[in-house]
N, CA, C and O atoms as CSV, one atom per row, in Angstrom:
chain,resi,resn,atom,element,x,y,z
A,1,MET,N,N,-5.339,57.294,-95.731
A,1,MET,CA,C,-5.921,56.757,-94.521
A,1,MET,C,C,-5.588,55.273,-94.383
A,1,MET,O,O,-5.253,54.802,-93.296
A,2,ARG,N,N,-5.686,54.535,-95.504
A,2,ARG,CA,C,-5.412,53.103,-95.467
A,2,ARG,C,C,-3.945,52.837,-95.132
A,2,ARG,O,O,-3.642,51.873,-94.429
A,3,THR,N,N,-3.055,53.654,-95.611
A,3,THR,CA,C,-1.629,53.506,-95.330
A,3,THR,C,C,-1.357,53.707,-93.842
A,3,THR,O,O,-0.546,52.995,-93.250
A,4,ARG,N,N,-2.031,54.668,-93.250
A,4,ARG,CA,C,-1.856,54.933,-91.826
A,4,ARG,C,C,-2.339,53.736,-91.001
A,4,ARG,O,O,-1.688,53.360,-90.025
A,5,GLN,N,N,-3.459,53.142,-91.377
A,5,GLN,CA,C,-3.978,51.973,-90.663
A,5,GLN,C,C,-3.031,50.789,-90.823
A,5,GLN,O,O,-2.787,50.047,-89.872
A,6,SER,N,N,-2.500,50.617,-92.031
A,6,SER,CA,C,-1.558,49.518,-92.271
A,6,SER,C,C,-0.290,49.705,-91.452
A,6,SER,O,O,0.244,48.741,-90.903
A,7,SER,N,N,0.191,50.923,-91.365
A,7,SER,CA,C,1.391,51.206,-90.582
A,7,SER,C,C,1.159,50.928,-89.106
A,7,SER,O,O,2.010,50.351,-88.428
A,8,ALA,N,N,0.002,51.345,-88.619
A,8,ALA,CA,C,-0.319,51.115,-87.211
A,8,ALA,C,C,-0.430,49.627,-86.925
A,8,ALA,O,O,0.058,49.158,-85.897
A,9,LEU,N,N,-1.064,48.877,-87.818
A,9,LEU,CA,C,-1.206,47.429,-87.639
A,9,LEU,C,C,0.163,46.759,-87.673
A,9,LEU,O,O,0.445,45.874,-86.866
A,10,PHE,N,N,1.013,47.180,-88.605
A,10,PHE,CA,C,2.356,46.617,-88.702
A,10,PHE,C,C,3.154,46.882,-87.423
A,10,PHE,O,O,3.844,45.992,-86.924
A,11,ALA,N,N,3.062,48.084,-86.901
A,11,ALA,CA,C,3.775,48.435,-85.669
A,11,ALA,C,C,3.275,47.608,-84.499
A,11,ALA,O,O,4.065,47.137,-83.681
A,12,LEU,N,N,1.954,47.430,-84.420
A,12,LEU,CA,C,1.378,46.645,-83.341
A,12,LEU,C,C,1.812,45.184,-83.426
A,12,LEU,O,O,2.197,44.593,-82.417
A,13,LEU,N,N,1.754,44.605,-84.609
A,13,LEU,CA,C,2.178,43.209,-84.781
A,13,LEU,C,C,3.670,43.048,-84.534
A,13,LEU,O,O,4.101,42.060,-83.939
A,14,GLY,N,N,4.454,44.006,-84.984
A,14,GLY,CA,C,5.896,43.949,-84.756
A,14,GLY,C,C,6.236,43.972,-83.280
A,14,GLY,O,O,7.112,43.237,-82.823
A,15,THR,N,N,5.546,44.811,-82.542
A,15,THR,CA,C,5.765,44.891,-81.099
A,15,THR,C,C,5.366,43.594,-80.417
A,15,THR,O,O,6.069,43.122,-79.523
A,16,ALA,N,N,4.250,43.016,-80.826
A,16,ALA,CA,C,3.798,41.749,-80.238
A,16,ALA,C,C,4.792,40.631,-80.536
A,16,ALA,O,O,5.115,39.841,-79.649
A,17,LEU,N,N,5.273,40.558,-81.756
A,17,LEU,CA,C,6.241,39.510,-82.112
A,17,LEU,C,C,7.567,39.707,-81.391
A,17,LEU,O,O,8.203,38.737,-80.980
A,18,LEU,N,N,7.983,40.951,-81.238
A,18,LEU,CA,C,9.216,41.231,-80.515
A,18,LEU,C,C,9.095,40.767,-79.072
A,18,LEU,O,O,10.039,40.205,-78.516
A,19,GLY,N,N,7.941,41.000,-78.466
A,19,GLY,CA,C,7.704,40.544,-77.094
A,19,GLY,C,C,7.783,39.042,-76.980
A,19,GLY,O,O,8.310,38.529,-75.993
A,20,LEU,N,N,7.274,38.323,-77.962
A,20,LEU,CA,C,7.346,36.864,-77.938
A,20,LEU,C,C,8.775,36.379,-78.132
A,20,LEU,O,O,9.173,35.378,-77.536
A,21,ALA,N,N,9.531,37.057,-78.939
A,21,ALA,CA,C,10.910,36.659,-79.208
A,21,ALA,C,C,11.819,36.882,-78.003
A,21,ALA,O,O,12.876,36.261,-77.899
A,22,CYS,N,N,11.418,37.755,-77.102
A,22,CYS,CA,C,12.245,38.073,-75.951
A,22,CYS,C,C,11.774,37.342,-74.703
A,22,CYS,O,O,11.936,37.853,-73.595
A,23,GLY,N,N,11.205,36.178,-74.857
A,23,GLY,CA,C,10.718,35.408,-73.718
A,23,GLY,C,C,11.866,34.952,-72.836
A,23,GLY,O,O,13.036,35.099,-73.190
A,24,THR,N,N,11.521,34.404,-71.695
A,24,THR,CA,C,12.530,33.946,-70.753
A,24,THR,C,C,12.129,32.596,-70.190
A,24,THR,O,O,10.943,32.287,-70.071
A,25,ASP,N,N,13.100,31.816,-69.853
A,25,ASP,CA,C,12.861,30.533,-69.200
A,25,ASP,C,C,13.099,30.655,-67.707
A,25,ASP,O,O,13.339,29.653,-67.033
A,26,ALA,N,N,13.037,31.862,-67.187
A,26,ALA,CA,C,13.330,32.114,-65.779
A,26,ALA,C,C,12.375,31.347,-64.868
A,26,ALA,O,O,11.173,31.271,-65.122
A,27,VAL,N,N,12.934,30.786,-63.813
A,27,VAL,CA,C,12.128,30.120,-62.785
A,27,VAL,C,C,12.418,30.775,-61.450
A,27,VAL,O,O,13.540,31.211,-61.189
A,28,GLY,N,N,11.401,30.841,-60.609
A,28,GLY,CA,C,11.601,31.352,-59.262
A,28,GLY,C,C,11.824,32.844,-59.172
A,28,GLY,O,O,12.585,33.302,-58.320
A,29,VAL,N,N,11.180,33.611,-60.028
A,29,VAL,CA,C,11.361,35.071,-60.000
A,29,VAL,C,C,10.920,35.632,-58.646
A,29,VAL,O,O,11.644,36.424,-58.043
A,30,GLU,N,N,9.760,35.234,-58.170
A,30,GLU,CA,C,9.280,35.741,-56.878
A,30,GLU,C,C,10.144,35.229,-55.725
A,30,GLU,O,O,10.377,35.953,-54.756
A,31,ALA,N,N,10.615,34.002,-55.822
A,31,ALA,CA,C,11.521,33.467,-54.798
A,31,ALA,C,C,12.793,34.306,-54.754
A,31,ALA,O,O,13.271,34.666,-53.679
A,32,CYS,N,N,13.330,34.612,-55.917
A,32,CYS,CA,C,14.527,35.450,-56.001
A,32,CYS,C,C,14.275,36.800,-55.351
A,32,CYS,O,O,15.111,37.295,-54.595
A,33,ARG,N,N,13.133,37.394,-55.642
A,33,ARG,CA,C,12.824,38.715,-55.084
A,33,ARG,C,C,12.718,38.676,-53.568
A,33,ARG,O,O,13.180,39.595,-52.893
A,34,LYS,N,N,12.118,37.628,-53.027
A,34,LYS,CA,C,12.002,37.518,-51.564
A,34,LYS,C,C,13.382,37.378,-50.921
A,34,LYS,O,O,13.669,37.997,-49.897
A,35,ILE,N,N,14.218,36.565,-51.532
A,35,ILE,CA,C,15.565,36.335,-51.002
A,35,ILE,C,C,16.404,37.609,-51.101
A,35,ILE,O,O,17.081,37.983,-50.143
A,36,GLU,N,N,16.360,38.269,-52.246
A,36,GLU,CA,C,17.154,39.482,-52.427
A,36,GLU,C,C,16.630,40.624,-51.555
A,36,GLU,O,O,17.410,41.455,-51.090
A,37,ASP,N,N,15.327,40.670,-51.332
A,37,ASP,CA,C,14.780,41.671,-50.423
A,37,ASP,C,C,15.316,41.455,-49.005
A,37,ASP,O,O,15.675,42.408,-48.314
A,38,ALA,N,N,15.363,40.185,-48.584
A,38,ALA,CA,C,15.915,39.859,-47.262
A,38,ALA,C,C,17.394,40.226,-47.194
A,38,ALA,O,O,17.863,40.736,-46.176
A,39,ARG,N,N,18.125,39.970,-48.270
A,39,ARG,CA,C,19.547,40.316,-48.299
A,39,ARG,C,C,19.741,41.827,-48.200
A,39,ARG,O,O,20.588,42.300,-47.443
A,40,CYS,N,N,18.954,42.581,-48.967
A,40,CYS,CA,C,19.057,44.048,-48.911
A,40,CYS,C,C,18.775,44.554,-47.495
A,40,CYS,O,O,19.496,45.402,-46.970
A,41,THR,N,N,17.717,44.021,-46.891
A,41,THR,CA,C,17.364,44.437,-45.537
A,41,THR,C,C,18.490,44.115,-44.562
A,41,THR,O,O,18.824,44.926,-43.698
A,42,ARG,N,N,19.072,42.929,-44.703
A,42,ARG,CA,C,20.169,42.519,-43.818
A,42,ARG,C,C,21.406,43.376,-44.063
A,42,ARG,O,O,22.066,43.808,-43.117
A,43,PHE,N,N,21.723,43.625,-45.350
A,43,PHE,CA,C,22.864,44.487,-45.674
A,43,PHE,C,C,22.687,45.865,-45.053
A,43,PHE,O,O,23.645,46.455,-44.552
A,44,HIS,N,N,21.468,46.373,-45.087
A,44,HIS,CA,C,21.193,47.685,-44.502
A,44,HIS,C,C,21.378,47.629,-42.990
A,44,HIS,O,O,21.949,48.546,-42.401
A,45,GLY,N,N,20.903,46.568,-42.364
A,45,GLY,CA,C,21.062,46.403,-40.920
A,45,GLY,C,C,22.517,46.244,-40.510
A,45,GLY,O,O,22.903,46.643,-39.411
A,46,CYS,N,N,23.313,45.673,-41.376
A,46,CYS,CA,C,24.744,45.497,-41.099
A,46,CYS,C,C,25.561,46.712,-41.541
A,46,CYS,O,O,26.788,46.723,-41.454
A,47,GLU,N,N,24.854,47.725,-42.012
A,47,GLU,CA,C,25.481,48.952,-42.492
A,47,GLU,C,C,26.449,48.709,-43.653
A,47,GLU,O,O,27.477,49.375,-43.775
A,48,LEU,N,N,26.094,47.733,-44.504
A,48,LEU,CA,C,26.894,47.465,-45.696
A,48,LEU,C,C,26.376,48.257,-46.894
A,48,LEU,O,O,27.093,48.441,-47.878
A,49,ILE,N,N,25.125,48.725,-46.808
A,49,ILE,CA,C,24.557,49.614,-47.817
A,49,ILE,C,C,23.847,50.757,-47.097
A,49,ILE,O,O,23.397,50.606,-45.962
A,50,ALA,N,N,23.756,51.883,-47.761
A,50,ALA,CA,C,23.079,53.035,-47.154
A,50,ALA,C,C,21.641,53.171,-47.646
A,50,ALA,O,O,20.768,53.599,-46.891
A,51,ASP,N,N,21.387,52.812,-48.902
A,51,ASP,CA,C,20.085,53.051,-49.512
A,51,ASP,C,C,19.337,51.731,-49.715
A,51,ASP,O,O,19.495,51.064,-50.737
A,52,LEU,N,N,18.532,51.373,-48.737
A,52,LEU,CA,C,17.762,50.125,-48.786
A,52,LEU,C,C,16.822,50.098,-49.983
A,52,LEU,O,O,16.748,49.087,-50.681
A,53,ALA,N,N,16.114,51.174,-50.230
A,53,ALA,CA,C,15.143,51.217,-51.332
A,53,ALA,C,C,15.823,51.023,-52.687
A,53,ALA,O,O,15.278,50.349,-53.560
A,54,ALA,N,N,17.003,51.604,-52.867
A,54,ALA,CA,C,17.728,51.447,-54.126
A,54,ALA,C,C,18.143,49.997,-54.330
A,54,ALA,O,O,18.060,49.479,-55.444
A,55,CYS,N,N,18.584,49.346,-53.279
A,55,CYS,CA,C,18.961,47.929,-53.349
A,55,CYS,C,C,17.749,47.090,-53.751
A,55,CYS,O,O,17.850,46.224,-54.619
A,56,GLN,N,N,16.619,47.345,-53.125
A,56,GLN,CA,C,15.408,46.585,-53.422
A,56,GLN,C,C,14.945,46.822,-54.862
A,56,GLN,O,O,14.515,45.882,-55.531
A,57,ARG,N,N,15.027,48.052,-55.342
A,57,ARG,CA,C,14.646,48.335,-56.737
A,57,ARG,C,C,15.573,47.616,-57.702
A,57,ARG,O,O,15.125,47.046,-58.697
A,58,PHE,N,N,16.868,47.644,-57.407
A,58,PHE,CA,C,17.843,46.995,-58.272
A,58,PHE,C,C,17.542,45.498,-58.408
A,58,PHE,O,O,17.500,44.971,-59.520
A,59,TYR,N,N,17.336,44.825,-57.290
A,59,TYR,CA,C,17.118,43.384,-57.341
A,59,TYR,C,C,15.739,42.999,-57.844
A,59,TYR,O,O,15.542,41.874,-58.304
A,60,ARG,N,N,14.781,43.912,-57.765
A,60,ARG,CA,C,13.475,43.621,-58.351
A,60,ARG,C,C,13.644,43.348,-59.843
A,60,ARG,O,O,13.048,42.411,-60.373
A,61,ASP,N,N,14.445,44.153,-60.515
A,61,ASP,CA,C,14.707,43.937,-61.938
A,61,ASP,C,C,15.693,42.794,-62.168
A,61,ASP,O,O,15.502,41.986,-63.077
A,62,GLN,N,N,16.732,42.721,-61.360
A,62,GLN,CA,C,17.732,41.672,-61.528
A,62,GLN,C,C,17.103,40.278,-61.403
A,62,GLN,O,O,17.558,39.331,-62.045
A,63,CYS,N,N,16.080,40.159,-60.594
A,63,CYS,CA,C,15.449,38.857,-60.372
A,63,CYS,C,C,14.550,38.412,-61.512
A,63,CYS,O,O,13.958,37.334,-61.448
A,64,LEU,N,N,14.441,39.219,-62.547
A,64,LEU,CA,C,13.663,38.783,-63.701
A,64,LEU,C,C,14.301,37.552,-64.346
A,64,LEU,O,O,13.646,36.835,-65.102
A,65,GLY,N,N,15.567,37.310,-64.050
A,65,GLY,CA,C,16.248,36.106,-64.533
A,65,GLY,C,C,15.979,34.890,-63.655
A,65,GLY,O,O,16.357,33.774,-64.013
A,66,GLY,N,N,15.334,35.091,-62.515
A,66,GLY,CA,C,14.986,33.988,-61.618
A,66,GLY,C,C,16.158,33.478,-60.806
A,66,GLY,O,O,17.204,34.119,-60.706
A,67,VAL,N,N,15.953,32.305,-60.228
A,67,VAL,CA,C,17.002,31.647,-59.443
A,67,VAL,C,C,17.759,30.692,-60.356
A,67,VAL,O,O,17.248,30.310,-61.409
A,68,PRO,N,N,18.970,30.301,-59.969
A,68,PRO,CA,C,19.718,29.354,-60.795
A,68,PRO,C,C,18.996,28.019,-60.899
A,68,PRO,O,O,18.287,27.614,-59.977
A,69,GLY,N,N,19.174,27.356,-61.996
A,69,GLY,CA,C,18.582,26.035,-62.171
A,69,GLY,C,C,17.269,26.094,-62.920
A,69,GLY,O,O,16.858,27.142,-63.416
A,70,LYS,N,N,16.628,24.956,-62.989
A,70,LYS,CA,C,15.406,24.828,-63.766
A,70,LYS,C,C,14.184,24.532,-62.917
A,70,LYS,O,O,13.101,24.292,-63.452
A,71,VAL,N,N,14.344,24.546,-61.591
A,71,VAL,CA,C,13.239,24.209,-60.695
A,71,VAL,C,C,12.994,25.372,-59.734
A,71,VAL,O,O,13.915,25.875,-59.090
A,72,THR,N,N,11.730,25.782,-59.656
A,72,THR,CA,C,11.361,26.837,-58.717
A,72,THR,C,C,11.381,26.269,-57.303
A,72,THR,O,O,10.753,25.241,-57.050
A,73,PRO,N,N,12.087,26.912,-56.379
A,73,PRO,CA,C,12.085,26.418,-55.000
A,73,PRO,C,C,10.682,26.563,-54.402
A,73,PRO,O,O,9.938,27.484,-54.739
A,74,ASN,N,N,10.342,25.630,-53.506
A,74,ASN,CA,C,9.019,25.714,-52.886
A,74,ASN,C,C,9.030,26.761,-51.773
A,74,ASN,O,O,10.088,27.259,-51.387
A,75,ALA,N,N,7.845,27.086,-51.265
A,75,ALA,CA,C,7.705,28.144,-50.253
A,75,ALA,C,C,8.510,27.839,-49.000
A,75,ALA,O,O,9.083,28.745,-48.397
A,76,SER,N,N,8.557,26.584,-48.608
A,76,SER,CA,C,9.310,26.200,-47.411
A,76,SER,C,C,10.805,26.466,-47.593
A,76,SER,O,O,11.468,26.964,-46.683
A,77,GLN,N,N,11.323,26.132,-48.760
A,77,GLN,CA,C,12.742,26.386,-49.039
A,77,GLN,C,C,13.041,27.883,-49.019
A,77,GLN,O,O,14.033,28.319,-48.434
A,78,VAL,N,N,12.188,28.653,-49.654
A,78,VAL,CA,C,12.393,30.108,-49.711
A,78,VAL,C,C,12.316,30.699,-48.304
A,78,VAL,O,O,13.156,31.514,-47.922
A,79,ASN,N,N,11.310,30.287,-47.537
A,79,ASN,CA,C,11.155,30.808,-46.175
A,79,ASN,C,C,12.350,30.450,-45.296
A,79,ASN,O,O,12.790,31.269,-44.489
A,80,SER,N,N,12.879,29.237,-45.446
A,80,SER,CA,C,14.057,28.818,-44.668
A,80,SER,C,C,15.279,29.647,-45.047
A,80,SER,O,O,16.068,30.040,-44.189
A,81,CYS,N,N,15.420,29.901,-46.328
A,81,CYS,CA,C,16.553,30.696,-46.801
A,81,CYS,C,C,16.439,32.132,-46.283
A,81,CYS,O,O,17.416,32.694,-45.788
A,82,VAL,N,N,15.261,32.717,-46.398
A,82,VAL,CA,C,15.038,34.086,-45.907
A,82,VAL,C,C,15.312,34.155,-44.406
A,82,VAL,O,O,15.935,35.105,-43.932
A,83,ALA,N,N,14.851,33.159,-43.663
A,83,ALA,CA,C,15.087,33.140,-42.211
A,83,ALA,C,C,16.579,33.056,-41.911
A,83,ALA,O,O,17.071,33.737,-41.011
A,84,ALA,N,N,17.304,32.223,-42.661
A,84,ALA,CA,C,18.752,32.105,-42.443
A,84,ALA,C,C,19.454,33.442,-42.684
A,84,ALA,O,O,20.390,33.800,-41.969
A,85,ILE,N,N,18.998,34.165,-43.687
A,85,ILE,CA,C,19.591,35.468,-43.999
A,85,ILE,C,C,19.288,36.479,-42.901
A,85,ILE,O,O,20.185,37.174,-42.424
A,86,THR,N,N,18.028,36.560,-42.503
A,86,THR,CA,C,17.626,37.599,-41.554
A,86,THR,C,C,18.082,37.322,-40.125
A,86,THR,O,O,18.253,38.253,-39.338
A,87,GLU,N,N,18.279,36.054,-39.784
A,87,GLU,CA,C,18.653,35.703,-38.411
A,87,GLU,C,C,20.163,35.672,-38.183
A,87,GLU,O,O,20.602,35.584,-37.037
A,88,ASP,N,N,20.952,35.739,-39.225
A,88,ASP,CA,C,22.408,35.681,-39.099
A,88,ASP,C,C,22.968,37.063,-38.767
A,88,ASP,O,O,22.985,37.952,-39.619
A,89,VAL,N,N,23.423,37.240,-37.539
A,89,VAL,CA,C,23.915,38.549,-37.096
A,89,VAL,C,C,25.272,38.909,-37.691
A,89,VAL,O,O,25.667,40.074,-37.648
A,90,THR,N,N,25.989,37.945,-38.240
A,90,THR,CA,C,27.299,38.229,-38.822
A,90,THR,C,C,27.207,38.743,-40.256
A,90,THR,O,O,28.192,39.245,-40.797
A,91,CYS,N,N,26.048,38.624,-40.866
A,91,CYS,CA,C,25.803,39.016,-42.261
A,91,CYS,C,C,26.502,38.096,-43.262
A,91,CYS,O,O,26.508,38.384,-44.458
A,92,GLY,N,N,27.073,37.027,-42.805
A,92,GLY,CA,C,27.745,36.083,-43.697
A,92,GLY,C,C,26.796,35.384,-44.647
A,92,GLY,O,O,27.129,35.180,-45.815
A,93,VAL,N,N,25.620,35.011,-44.169
A,93,VAL,CA,C,24.650,34.337,-45.037
A,93,VAL,C,C,24.121,35.324,-46.074
A,93,VAL,O,O,23.891,34.947,-47.223
A,94,ALA,N,N,23.931,36.562,-45.690
A,94,ALA,CA,C,23.478,37.573,-46.647
A,94,ALA,C,C,24.516,37.779,-47.748
A,94,ALA,O,O,24.159,37.985,-48.908
A,95,LYS,N,N,25.783,37.724,-47.393
A,95,LYS,CA,C,26.850,37.923,-48.373
A,95,LYS,C,C,26.979,36.750,-49.336
A,95,LYS,O,O,27.266,36.954,-50.516
A,96,ALA,N,N,26.771,35.528,-48.858
A,96,ALA,CA,C,26.910,34.331,-49.691
A,96,ALA,C,C,25.855,33.303,-49.291
A,96,ALA,O,O,26.186,32.290,-48.676
A,97,PRO,N,N,24.593,33.549,-49.629
A,97,PRO,CA,C,23.530,32.655,-49.177
A,97,PRO,C,C,23.669,31.227,-49.690
A,97,PRO,O,O,23.256,30.287,-49.010
A,98,GLU,N,N,24.234,31.052,-50.858
A,98,GLU,CA,C,24.373,29.708,-51.430
A,98,GLU,C,C,25.262,28.801,-50.578
A,98,GLU,O,O,25.213,27.580,-50.729
A,99,LYS,N,N,26.066,29.369,-49.694
A,99,LYS,CA,C,26.922,28.570,-48.810
A,99,LYS,C,C,26.184,28.058,-47.583
A,99,LYS,O,O,26.700,27.218,-46.847
A,100,SER,N,N,24.974,28.566,-47.364
A,100,SER,CA,C,24.149,28.125,-46.240
A,100,SER,C,C,23.333,26.905,-46.664
A,100,SER,O,O,22.829,26.851,-47.786
A,101,ASN,N,N,23.204,25.931,-45.771
A,101,ASN,CA,C,22.384,24.753,-46.081
A,101,ASN,C,C,20.960,25.156,-46.432
A,101,ASN,O,O,20.338,24.538,-47.296
A,102,ALA,N,N,20.434,26.186,-45.772
A,102,ALA,CA,C,19.059,26.619,-46.008
A,102,ALA,C,C,18.871,27.201,-47.416
A,102,ALA,O,O,17.756,27.214,-47.939
A,103,CYS,N,N,19.933,27.669,-48.009
A,103,CYS,CA,C,19.854,28.301,-49.334
A,103,CYS,C,C,20.621,27.502,-50.393
A,103,CYS,O,O,20.927,28.037,-51.459
A,104,ALA,N,N,20.926,26.265,-50.124
A,104,ALA,CA,C,21.727,25.452,-51.039
A,104,ALA,C,C,21.095,25.315,-52.418
A,104,ALA,O,O,21.800,25.046,-53.391
A,105,PHE,N,N,19.789,25.494,-52.521
A,105,PHE,CA,C,19.120,25.400,-53.822
A,105,PHE,C,C,19.563,26.519,-54.773
A,105,PHE,O,O,19.262,26.471,-55.966
A,106,LEU,N,N,20.269,27.515,-54.255
A,106,LEU,CA,C,20.765,28.598,-55.098
A,106,LEU,C,C,21.998,28.203,-55.910
A,106,LEU,O,O,22.402,28.925,-56.821
A,107,ILE,N,N,22.591,27.067,-55.582
A,107,ILE,CA,C,23.743,26.578,-56.347
A,107,ILE,C,C,23.211,25.905,-57.599
A,107,ILE,O,O,22.459,24.935,-57.506
A,108,PRO,N,N,23.594,26.407,-58.779
A,108,PRO,CA,C,23.085,25.793,-60.002
A,108,PRO,C,C,23.589,24.363,-60.162
A,108,PRO,O,O,24.763,24.074,-59.932
A,109,VAL,N,N,22.695,23.487,-60.555
A,109,VAL,CA,C,23.054,22.096,-60.802
A,109,VAL,C,C,23.476,21.998,-62.262
A,109,VAL,O,O,22.713,22.383,-63.148
A,110,PRO,N,N,24.684,21.486,-62.532
A,110,PRO,CA,C,25.123,21.392,-63.926
A,110,PRO,C,C,24.228,20.431,-64.703
A,110,PRO,O,O,23.816,19.388,-64.195
A,111,SER,N,N,23.943,20.804,-65.930
A,111,SER,CA,C,23.131,19.920,-66.767
A,111,SER,C,C,23.993,18.767,-67.252
A,111,SER,O,O,25.221,18.844,-67.209
A,112,ALA,N,N,23.361,17.710,-67.709
A,112,ALA,CA,C,24.081,16.522,-68.197
A,112,ALA,C,C,24.981,16.894,-69.354
A,112,ALA,O,O,26.079,16.354,-69.489
A,113,GLY,N,N,24.523,17.820,-70.198
A,113,GLY,CA,C,25.323,18.246,-71.354
A,113,GLY,C,C,26.584,18.969,-70.941
A,113,GLY,O,O,27.630,18.769,-71.557
A,114,SER,N,N,26.522,19.805,-69.917
A,114,SER,CA,C,27.714,20.548,-69.512
A,114,SER,C,C,28.701,19.661,-68.772
A,114,SER,O,O,29.906,19.905,-68.823
A,115,ALA,N,N,28.206,18.625,-68.077
A,115,ALA,CA,C,29.110,17.699,-67.392
A,115,ALA,C,C,29.896,16.894,-68.418
A,115,ALA,O,O,31.089,16.645,-68.240
A,116,GLY,N,N,29.225,16.491,-69.487
A,116,GLY,CA,C,29.890,15.732,-70.533
A,116,GLY,C,C,30.926,16.573,-71.255
A,116,GLY,O,O,31.995,16.084,-71.621
A,117,ALA,N,N,30.603,17.836,-71.454
A,117,ALA,CA,C,31.539,18.727,-72.136
A,117,ALA,C,C,32.776,18.961,-71.291
A,117,ALA,O,O,33.882,19.063,-71.822
A,118,ALA,N,N,32.600,19.046,-69.984
A,118,ALA,CA,C,33.743,19.285,-69.095
A,118,ALA,C,C,34.653,18.067,-69.063
A,118,ALA,O,O,35.876,18.207,-69.034
A,119,SER,N,N,34.069,16.879,-69.069
A,119,SER,CA,C,34.905,15.683,-68.990
A,119,SER,C,C,35.560,15.358,-70.312
A,119,SER,O,O,36.503,14.567,-70.340
A,120,ALA,N,N,35.098,15.939,-71.418
A,120,ALA,CA,C,35.690,15.669,-72.710
A,120,ALA,C,C,36.982,16.444,-72.910
A,120,ALA,O,O,37.742,16.140,-73.829
A,121,LYS,N,N,37.244,17.426,-72.080
A,121,LYS,CA,C,38.456,18.243,-72.231
A,121,LYS,C,C,39.668,17.559,-71.716
A,121,LYS,O,O,40.763,18.119,-71.773
């Protein structure tokens, strides 16, 4: 009986530690989901995808990595980006939102360390 309790405790602690080891520094997960949801909806409206729900499910998980960079965009930035995506009848913003001024925060800003590494080459 004691061995069974020890095994169960070990399994529980192992699972908890594994969860801590797999943490993420993701920022803007919800912002990413709102933007990708708008993109999926726009892609569906432009007939670029057939299954809207599948697109939304895919990006719900993909957005667990958040948006590029280390700063979560504020609600105004996200709303402006979503509006740019949904209001563009050409679907160009949906295809490449980072090229739109409203979604420019999606372009990752290089860190000081990576800029130095690039110039050292």
